[in-house]
C-alpha positions as CSV (number, residue, x, y, z in Angstrom):
1,X,134.6,132.4,-90.9
2,X,134.0,135.0,-93.6
3,X,130.9,137.2,-93.4
4,X,127.7,135.5,-94.6
5,X,127.0,135.8,-98.3
6,X,124.6,138.4,-99.8
7,X,122.3,135.5,-100.7
8,X,122.1,134.3,-97.1
9,X,121.5,137.9,-95.9
10,X,118.6,138.2,-98.4
11,X,117.1,134.9,-97.3
12,X,117.3,135.7,-93.6
13,X,115.8,139.2,-94.1
14,X,112.9,137.7,-96.0
15,X,112.5,135.1,-93.4
16,X,112.2,137.7,-90.7
17,X,109.6,139.6,-92.8
18,X,107.5,136.5,-93.2
19,X,107.8,135.9,-89.5
20,X,106.3,139.3,-88.7
21,X,109.6,140.7,-87.5
22,X,110.2,137.9,-84.9
23,X,112.7,135.1,-85.1
24,X,110.8,132.3,-86.8
25,X,112.5,129.9,-84.4
26,X,110.1,131.3,-81.7
27,X,107.0,130.4,-83.7
28,X,105.0,127.2,-83.5
29,X,105.6,124.5,-86.1
30,X,102.4,125.3,-87.9
31,X,103.9,128.7,-88.9
32,X,107.7,128.1,-88.7
33,X,107.9,124.9,-90.6
34,X,105.2,125.1,-93.3
35,X,105.0,126.8,-96.7
36,X,107.2,129.8,-97.5
37,X,108.7,129.8,-94.0
38,X,110.1,126.3,-94.4
39,X,111.4,127.1,-97.9
40,X,113.3,130.0,-96.5
41,X,114.8,127.9,-93.6
42,X,115.8,125.2,-96.1
43,X,117.5,127.7,-98.4
44,X,119.3,129.4,-95.5
45,X,120.7,126.1,-94.2
46,X,121.9,125.1,-97.6
47,X,123.5,128.5,-98.2
48,X,125.3,128.2,-94.8
49,X,126.7,124.7,-95.7
50,X,127.9,126.0,-99.1
51,X,129.5,129.1,-97.5
52,X,131.2,126.8,-94.9
53,X,133.2,125.0,-97.6
54,X,136.9,125.4,-97.4
55,X,139.4,125.7,-100.3
56,X,140.2,122.1,-99.9
57,X,136.6,121.1,-100.7
58,X,135.9,120.0,-97.2
59,X,133.7,121.9,-94.8
60,X,134.4,123.9,-91.7
61,X,133.8,121.1,-89.1
62,X,132.8,122.9,-85.9
63,X,132.8,126.3,-84.3
64,X,132.5,127.0,-80.6
65,X,130.9,130.3,-79.6
66,X,132.2,130.0,-76.1
67,X,135.9,130.1,-77.2
68,X,135.3,131.8,-80.5
69,X,137.5,129.2,-82.1
70,X,137.0,126.4,-84.7
71,X,137.5,122.8,-83.4
72,X,140.7,121.1,-84.3
73,X,138.7,117.8,-84.7
74,X,137.3,116.4,-87.9
75,X,135.2,113.5,-89.0
76,X,135.3,112.1,-92.5
77,X,131.8,110.6,-92.4
78,X,130.3,113.9,-91.3
79,X,132.2,115.7,-94.1
80,X,130.7,113.4,-96.7
81,X,127.3,113.8,-94.9
82,X,127.5,117.5,-95.5
83,X,128.0,116.9,-99.2
84,X,125.1,114.4,-99.2
85,X,122.7,117.0,-97.7
86,X,123.6,119.5,-100.3
87,X,123.2,116.9,-103.0
88,X,119.7,116.1,-101.6
89,X,118.9,119.8,-101.7
90,X,119.9,119.8,-105.4
91,X,117.9,116.7,-106.1
92,X,114.9,118.2,-104.5
93,X,114.7,120.5,-107.5
94,X,113.4,123.6,-105.8
95,X,116.6,125.1,-104.3
96,X,117.9,128.6,-105.0
97,X,121.3,129.3,-106.6
98,X,121.5,125.6,-107.6
99,X,124.5,126.2,-109.9
100,X,126.5,127.2,-106.8
101,X,125.2,124.1,-104.9
102,X,126.2,121.7,-107.7
103,X,129.7,123.4,-107.8
104,X,130.0,123.0,-104.0
105,X,129.1,119.3,-104.1
106,X,131.5,118.6,-107.0
107,X,134.3,120.4,-105.2
108,X,133.7,118.2,-102.2
109,X,133.5,115.1,-104.3
110,X,136.9,116.0,-105.9
111,X,138.4,116.1,-102.4
112,X,136.9,112.7,-101.6
113,X,138.2,111.3,-104.8
114,X,141.6,112.7,-104.3
115,X,141.8,110.9,-100.9
116,X,140.4,107.6,-102.1
117,X,142.7,104.5,-102.0
118,X,142.3,101.1,-103.7
119,X,140.5,98.3,-102.0
120,X,139.1,95.1,-103.5
121,X,139.4,96.3,-107.1
122,X,137.6,99.4,-106.1
123,X,138.3,102.4,-104.0
124,X,137.4,103.7,-100.5
125,X,137.3,107.3,-99.2
126,X,140.0,107.7,-96.6
127,X,142.0,110.3,-94.7
128,X,145.8,110.5,-95.2
129,X,147.8,108.2,-97.3
130,X,146.8,104.8,-95.9
131,X,143.7,102.7,-95.5
132,X,143.8,103.0,-91.7
133,X,141.7,106.1,-92.1
134,X,139.3,104.6,-94.6
135,X,135.6,104.7,-93.6
136,X,132.9,102.6,-95.2
137,X,130.2,105.0,-94.2
138,X,132.1,107.9,-95.7
139,X,132.4,106.0,-99.0
140,X,128.7,105.3,-99.0
141,X,127.7,108.9,-98.4
142,X,130.2,110.1,-101.1
143,X,128.6,107.6,-103.5
144,X,125.1,108.8,-102.7
145,X,126.2,112.4,-103.2
146,X,127.7,111.5,-106.6
147,X,124.6,109.6,-107.7
148,X,122.3,112.5,-106.8
149,X,124.4,115.1,-108.4
150,X,125.2,113.2,-111.6
151,X,121.6,112.7,-112.8
152,X,120.4,110.1,-115.2
153,X,123.4,110.4,-117.5
154,X,126.7,110.6,-115.5
155,X,129.8,111.7,-117.3
156,X,132.6,109.1,-117.9
157,X,134.4,110.4,-114.9
158,X,131.4,110.3,-112.7
159,X,130.6,106.8,-113.8
160,X,134.2,105.7,-113.0
161,X,133.8,106.9,-109.4
162,X,130.3,105.4,-109.1
163,X,131.8,102.0,-110.2
164,X,135.0,102.4,-108.0
165,X,133.2,103.3,-104.8
166,X,130.6,100.7,-105.4
167,X,133.2,98.0,-105.9
168,X,135.1,99.1,-102.8
169,X,131.9,98.9,-100.7
170,X,131.0,95.5,-102.0
171,X,134.4,94.2,-101.1
172,X,133.6,95.0,-97.5
173,X,130.6,92.8,-97.2
174,X,130.9,90.0,-94.7
175,X,129.5,86.5,-94.7
176,X,126.4,87.5,-92.7
177,X,125.4,90.3,-95.1
178,X,126.7,93.2,-93.0
179,X,129.8,95.3,-93.9
180,X,133.1,96.0,-92.3
181,X,133.1,99.6,-91.1
182,X,136.8,99.8,-92.1
183,X,138.8,97.6,-94.4
184,X,140.2,94.5,-92.7
185,X,138.7,95.4,-89.4
186,X,136.3,92.5,-89.2
187,X,133.9,94.8,-87.3
188,X,130.6,96.3,-88.2
189,X,129.1,99.6,-87.3
190,X,125.4,100.3,-87.1
191,X,126.0,103.7,-88.7
192,X,128.0,102.3,-91.6
193,X,125.6,99.4,-92.1
194,X,122.7,101.8,-92.5
195,X,124.6,104.2,-94.8
196,X,125.7,101.4,-97.0
197,X,122.3,99.8,-97.2
198,X,120.9,103.2,-98.3
199,X,123.6,103.5,-100.9
200,X,122.9,100.0,-102.3
201,X,119.2,100.8,-102.4
202,X,119.9,103.9,-104.6
203,X,122.3,101.9,-106.7
204,X,119.6,99.3,-107.3
205,X,117.3,102.1,-108.5
206,X,119.9,103.5,-110.8
207,X,121.4,100.3,-112.1
208,X,118.7,97.6,-111.8
209,X,120.7,95.1,-113.8
210,X,123.8,95.4,-111.7
211,X,124.1,91.8,-110.5
212,X,126.8,92.2,-107.8
213,X,124.7,95.0,-106.3
214,X,121.6,92.9,-106.4
215,X,123.3,89.9,-104.7
216,X,124.8,92.1,-102.0
217,X,121.5,93.9,-101.5
218,X,119.6,90.6,-101.1
219,X,122.1,89.5,-98.4
220,X,122.0,92.9,-96.7
221,X,118.2,93.0,-96.7
222,X,117.9,89.7,-94.9
223,X,120.6,90.4,-92.4
224,X,119.6,93.9,-91.4
225,X,115.9,93.1,-91.1
226,X,116.7,90.1,-88.8
227,X,119.5,91.6,-86.8
228,X,118.2,95.1,-86.2
229,X,114.7,93.9,-85.4
230,X,116.2,92.0,-82.6
231,X,118.8,94.6,-81.7
232,X,117.4,98.1,-82.5
233,X,120.2,100.7,-82.5
234,X,120.1,104.5,-82.4
235,X,123.0,104.7,-84.9
236,X,121.2,102.5,-87.4
237,X,117.7,103.8,-87.1
238,X,117.5,106.8,-89.4
239,X,119.7,105.4,-92.1
240,X,118.0,102.0,-91.8
241,X,114.5,103.4,-92.1
242,X,115.5,105.5,-95.1
243,X,116.9,102.4,-96.8
244,X,113.9,100.3,-95.9
245,X,111.5,103.0,-97.3
246,X,113.5,103.1,-100.5
247,X,113.5,99.3,-100.8
248,X,109.7,99.2,-100.2
249,X,109.2,101.8,-102.9
250,X,111.3,99.6,-105.3
251,X,110.1,96.1,-104.5
252,X,106.7,96.5,-102.8
253,X,107.8,93.8,-100.4
254,X,105.9,94.1,-97.1
255,X,109.1,93.0,-95.2
256,X,110.4,96.5,-95.7
257,X,107.4,98.5,-94.5
258,X,107.0,96.2,-91.6
259,X,110.6,96.7,-90.7
260,X,110.2,100.5,-91.0
261,X,107.2,100.2,-88.7
262,X,109.0,98.1,-86.1
263,X,112.0,100.5,-86.1
264,X,109.8,103.5,-85.8
265,X,107.9,102.1,-82.9
266,X,111.2,101.1,-81.2
267,X,112.6,104.5,-81.7
268,X,109.7,106.4,-80.0
269,X,109.1,103.8,-77.2
270,X,112.5,102.3,-76.5
271,X,115.4,104.2,-78.0
272,X,114.1,107.7,-77.5
273,X,110.9,107.4,-75.5
274,X,110.8,111.1,-74.5
275,X,111.4,114.3,-76.4
276,X,114.6,115.9,-75.0
277,X,114.3,119.7,-75.2
278,X,118.1,119.9,-74.9
279,X,119.1,117.9,-78.0
280,X,119.3,118.4,-81.7
281,X,117.3,115.5,-82.9
282,X,117.0,116.2,-86.7
283,X,118.7,112.8,-87.4
284,X,115.8,110.9,-85.8
285,X,113.3,113.1,-87.6
286,X,114.8,111.9,-90.9
287,X,114.0,108.3,-90.0
288,X,110.6,109.0,-88.7
289,X,109.5,111.0,-91.8
290,X,110.7,108.2,-94.1
291,X,108.7,105.8,-92.0
292,X,105.6,107.9,-92.6
293,X,106.4,107.8,-96.3
294,X,106.5,104.0,-96.2
295,X,103.2,103.8,-94.2
296,X,101.5,106.1,-96.7
297,X,102.6,104.1,-99.6
298,X,101.4,100.9,-97.9
299,X,98.2,102.6,-96.7
300,X,98.6,101.0,-93.4
301,X,99.7,101.4,-89.8
302,X,97.3,104.4,-89.0
303,X,97.8,104.3,-85.3
304,X,101.6,104.2,-85.5
305,X,101.6,106.8,-88.2
306,X,99.7,109.2,-85.9
307,X,102.1,108.5,-83.0
308,X,105.1,109.1,-85.2
309,X,103.5,112.3,-86.7
310,X,103.0,113.7,-83.2
311,X,106.5,113.0,-82.3
312,X,107.9,114.6,-85.5
313,X,105.9,117.8,-84.6
314,X,107.3,117.9,-81.1
315,X,110.8,117.3,-82.2
316,X,110.8,119.8,-85.0
317,X,109.2,122.6,-82.9
318,X,112.3,122.6,-80.6
319,X,114.8,121.7,-83.4
320,X,113.8,124.8,-85.4
321,X,114.7,126.9,-82.3
322,X,118.3,125.9,-82.9
323,X,118.7,127.6,-86.3
324,X,120.7,130.8,-86.3
325,X,119.2,133.6,-88.3
326,X,120.8,136.7,-89.9
327,X,121.0,139.6,-87.5
328,X,121.1,137.3,-84.5
329,X,123.9,138.2,-82.2
330,X,123.2,136.2,-79.1
331,X,122.1,132.7,-78.1
332,X,119.3,132.6,-75.5
333,X,119.3,129.7,-73.0
334,X,116.8,130.9,-70.4
335,X,115.4,134.1,-68.8
336,X,118.4,136.4,-68.4
337,X,120.8,133.7,-69.5
338,X,122.4,134.1,-72.9
339,X,125.7,134.1,-74.8
340,X,126.6,137.1,-77.0
341,X,129.4,136.7,-79.5
342,X,130.3,139.0,-82.4
343,X,130.7,136.2,-84.9
344,X,127.3,134.6,-84.4
345,X,125.7,136.5,-87.3
346,X,128.3,135.1,-89.7
347,X,126.9,131.6,-89.1
348,X,123.3,132.4,-90.1
349,X,121.6,129.2,-91.3
350,X,123.6,126.8,-89.2
351,X,122.0,124.7,-86.5
352,X,123.3,124.5,-82.9
353,X,124.4,121.1,-81.6
354,X,121.9,121.4,-78.8
355,X,119.8,123.8,-76.7
356,X,122.6,124.4,-74.2
357,X,125.5,123.5,-76.5
358,X,126.7,126.7,-78.1
359,X,128.6,125.0,-80.9
360,X,127.7,124.3,-84.5
361,X,129.0,121.1,-86.1
362,X,128.4,120.3,-89.8
363,X,126.3,117.2,-89.1
364,X,123.8,119.2,-87.0
365,X,123.0,121.4,-90.0
366,X,123.3,118.4,-92.4
367,X,120.6,116.4,-90.6
368,X,118.4,119.4,-90.1
369,X,118.6,120.4,-93.7
370,X,117.7,116.8,-94.7
371,X,114.9,116.6,-92.2
372,X,113.4,119.9,-93.4
373,X,113.5,118.7,-97.0
374,X,111.7,115.5,-96.1
375,X,109.2,117.5,-94.0
376,X,108.5,119.8,-97.0
377,X,107.9,116.8,-99.3
378,X,105.4,115.4,-96.8
379,X,103.8,118.8,-96.3
380,X,103.1,118.9,-100.0
381,X,101.5,115.4,-99.9
382,X,97.8,114.8,-99.2
383,X,98.1,114.8,-95.4
384,X,100.6,117.5,-94.1
385,X,102.4,116.3,-91.1
386,X,101.9,119.6,-89.2
387,X,98.1,119.5,-89.3
388,X,96.9,118.8,-85.8
């Protein structure tokens, strides 16, 4: 990977100054994830994703510090997820070098558009030249990225792709209200169902009079609430709670906040009852933070909110230790146990896959960037999550 950009070096240097000369990853959440420190971490992660973009518009998928090599694997949904995180950063409205971020998202969108194929009078994002590589979740995340980056007045080209991807997704809806994870597969995926539900919720906000979206959303609302209440799933959780929170904001229907509460409770008591100090759990934090947003809007669930808040604090304290900072040349695992590699510094801003996993994959940084953005929004609300 090319050396880190001057902007990332400046951000990381300032981060170290704010941290009093120590890696901010070693500080408690009350210092490392609030105020200026959190702003710097967010900007550094976004700058890393932007710098990780390839000429094709896609992103460098994964690097292994043990071998010193990039992975030969790839994942289309995670590629679109990286673009979505940058689009969220842009939509947050407080990012640095936003022109570069917009250009990066548009470059990624151009790659996704180039690789989209017709399906059901619309289009789906795919890999290769056939629909066998098409992914419903990738199309949903590309659509979300496009909506966030296009603003209130999309260009004719942007509107074409909003319509094309929307129509392609609607053509995947099954009789029960869920969605095929791939065209013609007849199978659903908890990940894709959650991602599509979130995309439909945003579409409903942007185009409230779009009747096909409204009908599809009504079926999806009913099915997902019923099915995932009975069958909570780790792959659905974060996307599903984000969608439910958005739907509650739109409709004020208590079904959605109750569903967010049930899902959040199941996450911290059944799906992930304990904090794993080994894992990167930013994806789960995204869901928990959106649950808190719904609880606050509802002004209810105080006991559950307190439980979720404590869990967010615990998860983010160890997640922040996974971010690589400028000038960092080694990964510390335990006393006298570390990995030193010359290229580590070039990946400043990225998040490791886990405490003992010396690899960086784009979805690890994607979810941590998104989690930090949500944490910052909550920190700026009337009851910051890190007060304890």
